[in-house]
N, C-alpha and C positions, 0 to 999 in steps of 0.2 A: 555274220558278215565275212566275206572273203578276206584273206590276207595274202596279197600278191607282192612278193619281193621284187626289187629292181633287178637283182641278179641272183643266181643260185648255182650250185655245183653238182655236176653229174658224177657223183662218187657211188661206187657199188662194192660188192664183195671182193672184186679183183684188186682194187686199190688197197683194201684192208689186208688182203693176203700178201701182196707184194711188200707192203711196209713191214708186216710182221716178219717176212723173210730177212729183210735188212736188219731188223732188231735182233733176230736170232744169230745173224752173222757176226754181230758186234762191231762191224766196220761201218760206222755211221757217217764219217766224213767222206770227202770226194774219193771215189775209187772206181771199181770195175762197172758198177751200175751207172755211174755218171758217164763213163766213157761210152757205154752202150747207148745211153740217151743221146749223147752228142752224135754218135754215128747214125742213129735212126733219124734224128732231126735233120742232119745234113742230107741224108738220103731223101727224106720227104720233100725238102726244098730244092734238091738238085744242085747243091752248092758243095764246094770242096771241104770247107772247114766250118764246124759249129763248136763254139766254146761256151760251156755252161758257166754261169756266174751267179752270184748271190741274189741279184734282183735286176730289174730293167734299168734302174738308175746307175748301177755299177757298170752295166753294159754300155750305156751312153757315155759315162765318164771315161772308161777305157778307150772307147772309140775316138773321142776327142784327143785323149792323151797320146795314142799311137800316131796321130798326125802331127804331134809336136806343137799343139796349140799352147800359147803362152800369153803372158801379160802384153798388152798392146795389140793383140790380134782381135779380129771380129769374126763371128759366125752368125749367119742369117738363119733365123728360126721363126716358126709361127708363134703367135701369142695365144691362139685358141688351142691349147693343149695342156696336159698336166705339167705342173711347174718343174718336174724332173728334167724335162727336155732342155730348158734354158739353164737350170741350175748346173747341169752337167758341163756347160760351157764355162760358167763362173768358177767351178772347181779348178779349172786349169789356169785361172787368172785372166782369161780373155773376157770380152764383152759380147753378150747376145744382142743382135740387132734384129728387131721384129719386123716381119713383112706381113702385109694384110692378107685376108682370105680372098678367094676368087669372087664369090657372090653369095647372095642369100640362099641360093640353091646348092652351091658347092662350097663347103666350109674349109676346104683344103687350102694350103698356102698358094698364093698367086704367083706364077712365073713373072708376070709383068711387075709386080711389087718387088720381087726378088731383084730384078734388074735395077730398079730404082735405088735399092739399098746397098749395092756393091760400091765399095771404096778401095783405096789402095791398102787398107788394113784387112780386108775380107780374105779369109782363108778357106771357108767352107760353108755348106748349106746343110741343115737338118730338115728333111721332109717327113712330116708326120701324116700317116694315112688315117685321117680322122674317121672314127666309127668303123674302120675296115674298108673304106672306099679309097681306091687308088688315087694318089696325086697324079698330076700331069708330069710323069717321070721323063717322058721324051724331051719336053721343053726344059725341064730342070737339068737334065744331064747335058743338053746342048749348051745351056748357060754356063754350067760348071766347066765344061771342056774349053769353051771359048775364053774363060777367065782363069783357067788353071786352079780350080777350086775342087776340094773333095766333096763328096756327098754321102751323108749318113742317112739311112732310112730308119726312122723311128716307127717300127712295125708292131708296137705293143698291142694295137687293136687288130692287127691284120694277119695272124697266122693262117695260112691256107688261101688267102686272097691272091688273085693273079692279075697281071697286066701284060698284054701282048705275049701270052704263053709263058711268062716268067712269074715265079712266085714273088710276092712283095717281100722285100728284105734282101733280094739277090740282085737287084738292078743297080743300086748305088755301089760305092766302094765297100761299105760295111753296112750290115743290117743289125738292128737291135730289137730284141723281143722281151716282153715281160710276161711272167707266169703268175702274177698276183691273183688273189682269190676271186676277183671279179672278171678275169680274162677268159677267153675262149678255151685256152689250155691252162689248167690250174695246177700249180705245185705248192701253193700257199705263199711262199716267197721264192723267187727264182727268176732267172733270165737267161738269155742266150745271145751271143754275138756270132754273126756269120759273115764269111768273106771267101772270095776265091783267091786272095793274095796270100801266098805261102809265107812271105816274110812278116806280114802283118799278123798272121795267125800265130806264128811263133812268139812274136813280141807280146801279143795279148795273153797267151798262155803263161808266159813268164811273169808278166806284170799282175796277173790275176792272183798269184801266190807269192807275194813279197819279193819278186824278182829272183827267185831261187831257180837253180839249174835242175833240180830234181824235186819230186813231190814225196810226201810221206808214203803214198801208195807205192811209188817206185822203190823206196827203201824197204817197205814191208815185203814186197815181192822179191827182193834181193837183186833188183836191177841197178841199184846204186847204194853206196855206203855213207856218202857225205854229200855236200852240196856247196856251191858257190853262190854268191849274190852278185849279179852282173848289172842290175839296174834298180832304180827305185820302184818298188812294187806296192801292192795293196793286199789286204785280206778280202778278196772278192770271190772266194770259192763258194760253191754250193755243196750240198751233202747228198748222200746216197738215198736218204728217205725222200727228199724232194725229187730226185731223179727217178726213183721208182714210181712215184705218182705221175711224173712227166711221161714215162713210157706208157702207162695205162691210158693217160689222157690223149696222147698222140694217136693211139689206135682209134679213138672216138671222134677225133677232131673233124674229119671230113663229114661224117654222119651228122654231128651236132651242128656244124656250120650250115648244112642243108636244112636242118630243122629251123634254125634261125632265119634262113632265107624264106621258108614257107610262112613263118609267123610274121615276118616283116611285110611280105606281100599281102597277107590277110589284113594287117593294120592299114595298109595303103587302100585296100578295097573298102574297108569299113569307114575310113576317115576322109575319103576323097571329097565328100560334099560338105565337110565342116568348114565354115567360112571364116572362123576366127584364128585358124592356124594353117600353116603350110608344111608339107613334108619335103625336106631337102633331098638332094641326090636323085632327082627323078631321072636325070640322064647322067651317066658316067661310063667311062671306058673300063674294060676288064671285068673282073668279078670281085664281089665284096665278101668279107667274112661276117658281116652283119653283127659287129660286136655290140653296138648299142642302137637304140631307135630314137633319134632326136626329132623333135618337132619345133617349129618356129612360130611363136604367137605373134599376132599383129600388135602394133604399138598401143592400141586401145585396150588390150586385154591385160588385166592385172595378174602377173605371173604368180605372185604369192597366194592370191585368192584361188587361182586355178590349182596350184599344188596342194593347198590346204583342203580344197574340195575333194580332190582325189584321195588324199590321206584319210579324210573322213569316211571314204568308201572302201578303205583297206588297201589302197593302191600306193605303193612307194614310188616316188619319182626323185629325180636329181637334176643337176645342172652341169653340162659339159660344154664350156668351162667358163669360170670367171676369167677374163683376159689377164694374162700374166703381167703385162706392162703396167696394169693399174693396181697391182698389189703394192702395199706400203713399202716393202723392202726395195722393190724395183723403182718406185717413184723417188725414194730418198737416195738411193745409190746412184741412179743414172739420170734422174730428172725427167723420166717419161711422164707424159701428160695425156689427159683425155682429149680425144680428137685426132690423135696420131693415126689411128687405124679404124676408119669409120665402119667398114664392113664387119670386122671382128667385134667392135664394140656394140654394134646393133645386135649381132648374134648373141653376144655375151649377156645382153640385157633381156633377151626374149626367148632364148632356147630352153626347152624342157625335155628331159629324157624319160621316156616311158619304159616300163619293164620289158626286157627281152633276154631270154635264156632258154636253153634246150629242154628244161623241165616244164615249161609252160604248155598249156593245151589250147586248142582252138577256142574252147569256150571261155578261157581266161582272156584272150585277146578280144573276143566279142564283148565280154563284160566290161573290160577297160574302155573299149571304144564307145560303148553305150553310155558309160559315165561321163566321158568326154563330151558326147553329144548333149547329155543332160545339163552339163555345166553351161554349154552354149545357150541354153534356153533361159539361163538366169542373168545373162548380160544384155 
């Protein structure tokens, strides 16, 4: 029986060799390799500043932090995302306010719902490009400018995706990326913050490393002998091993995103006539990075049975995502209740994610699709 993983990593000899070079150098923490990764990533996106951090959550926290978000403030976020998006707001003492999705075809945050959620406490918006499909950034930016709000792009799913000729992550005030092990660009743990704002970039760099005016690498190279601490900072640095992996993965990103696109299109062709599920994002602006392949089951289909059936055929699946506002912590802390976000909650109850990664072959997609069709004959 086949064993098909939900995601997999395109690592080869180059990654091994580059990591070994870092080990031989004995400089494992943030240094020259990280600086090169930052330069190359900024160049890839066409943005002035890219600042490498420990993970995507750290990127989101620092992004909120540099806007001065504090207790009593509110930031509008989607509920259909990984919990790090909204947790990053809570870390500052502020409250996440959840907006609904656009539709059962477009899972991204709805500009109309954002408008409804704005209050005199609202300071910003976090737009998450779900599965790598672009949000309606034109509308979101218009809303933000009309209401004097900042915009953070959570582009964890979207490295390499574009909208109106711009890379996702470069349209808002700050963009945040994750390089976790299931992402399109993998460093194991790692993240990046990008911005065109010089002042914000300097603030982020300092806060990434305890608020210090110089780094260990600067002192090692003789560029500084001591340091001052000018602001409250964090230990959100990444390391040279992660950055070495990132440089290798960045070279492959465009090619692997194209493979993902081909596989996603094959899924759509194979599953077009399956009547118990729908494939979202049939229409969207820009280009996607095809991070995951979500399908939406109809209300009559038992999701657990569907996922167990595919598991029995060697196919791993997942759910993206249980709505954040219905998690116990959020219910207890903020009083959020079921029924607040009908579109998000419907998707949360009926979405299933099928395997998608650049190591899959055409025959794998055909096999998965055939098993999906076989399940349909059992209901």
